[in-house]
N, C-alpha and C positions, 0 to 999 in steps of 0.2 A: 465878696472876695473876687479878685481879678483872675481872669483866665490866662494862664501862662502856658506856652508850648515851646519846648526846646528840642533840638535834634542833635544827636551825637552819632558819630560813626566809629564802630568797633569792628575790626577785621572786614572792612569793606561792606558792612551791613549798617544801614541807617536805622537807628532806634529813636522813636519819638516819645518824649515824656510830656504829659499834659496834666495840669492840675487846675482846680477851681471850677470844673464843670459838674462833677458828681461827687457824692459822699462828703458834703460840706460840713456835716456835724462831727466827722472824725477829726482827731488831732492833726492828721495828715493823710492825704490821699493822692495817689499818682496813677495815671493810666498810661501804661507803657505799650508801645506797638512796634512790631517789626515784621515786615513781609506777611501780613495777614494774621499774625498772632497778636492778640491783645490780652494784657494782664492788668487787672485792677488791684493795686496794693493800698490797703487802708490800715491806719495805725491808731490805736486808742490806748489811753493810759488813765489809771485812777489818779485822783487829785492828791491822795495821801496814802502812805504805806500803812499796813496793818501794824498794830503794836506787837512788840517782841518778835518781829520777823527778822530772820537772819540770812535770808537768801533772796535772790532777784527773780521774781516770777515772770519770766518772759515766755509767751506762747506764740509759736509761729504755726499758722494753719494754711497750708497750700491745698487748693481745691481745683481739680480739673472737672468741670461740669460736663455732662454728656452732651448738652446742647451746644457746647463750644465746638465740638467736632461734627455736629449735625446728626447726632445719634439720639435715639430714645431707648431707654432700657426696655428689654422685652419681657415677656411673661406677665404674670398677674399683677405684680407690683411695679408701678412706674416711678419708683423713687431712686434716688442716687445711691443710697446704702452707705456703708462705712467707707472710710478712706482706703485706697489701694496701697499696696506696699510701695509703689513708685511715689505716691503723694506723701507718704510718711518719710521716705528717704529724702525727697526734695525739701520738705519742711525742716528736717535736721540739717541738710546742706546749707540752708539759708540761715538757720539759727546760729550755727558755729561762728561765722565771721561777724555777726551782729552783736552777740553777747559781750565781747570784750570792749566794744565801742561805747558802752554806757559807763557812767561814773560808778566808782565802787560804793559810794554812799547813797546811790539812788536805788531804792527798794520798792518803788511803786509797781503795781501790776501793769504789764504792758502786753497788748495783744496786737500781733501783726497778722492780717488776713490777706492772702493772695488768691484771687479768683481768676482763672483763665476764662475770658469772655469769648474769645474766638481762637481757633487753633488751626495752624498750618502744620501738617505733620513733618514737614521738612525743616522746621525751625524748632530748636530746643527751647523749652520754656523755663528751664532752671536758671539760666544766666539772665534772661529778661526779668524773671521774678526777683532775683537777687538785686538787680539794679533798681527795680521799682520799689522794693522794700527799703533799700538804703536811701533812695530819693524821698520817699514818704516820711521816713524818720528825720531826714535832714531838714525838711520844710516844716515839720511839726514843732510844737513848743516843748517837746520832750528833750531833756538834756542828752544829746547824742553827739559823739565826735566824728 
């Protein structure tokens, strides 16, 4: 797979989109960067839909890892734990514009995973994540408008 890098400018901010470097086994993967904030968007879909399924199973999972901000969880357990309310809201924020962009007859399970790899507190990650998710779906073989 070829490595491709594109730069776009939105509101005087340069956003770099890269693909082909990592997550090659996913249907689509994009690494989006802006001023020290980096988000990895990966997309995977099942080959076939389940029988007698009448809904579109799209799951969007946004994760801000503590290492992205240079923090380590304190206390006895050094694990990430469950998603925060902010992560859940950003997942929903990304899900809403993506869902109508799929064909009505496409019922295969689709997973969109957005992982914040590095974090600049001055840059909002929700817009970068939304752009990365849309780009990853656009370059994948999943039917997406």
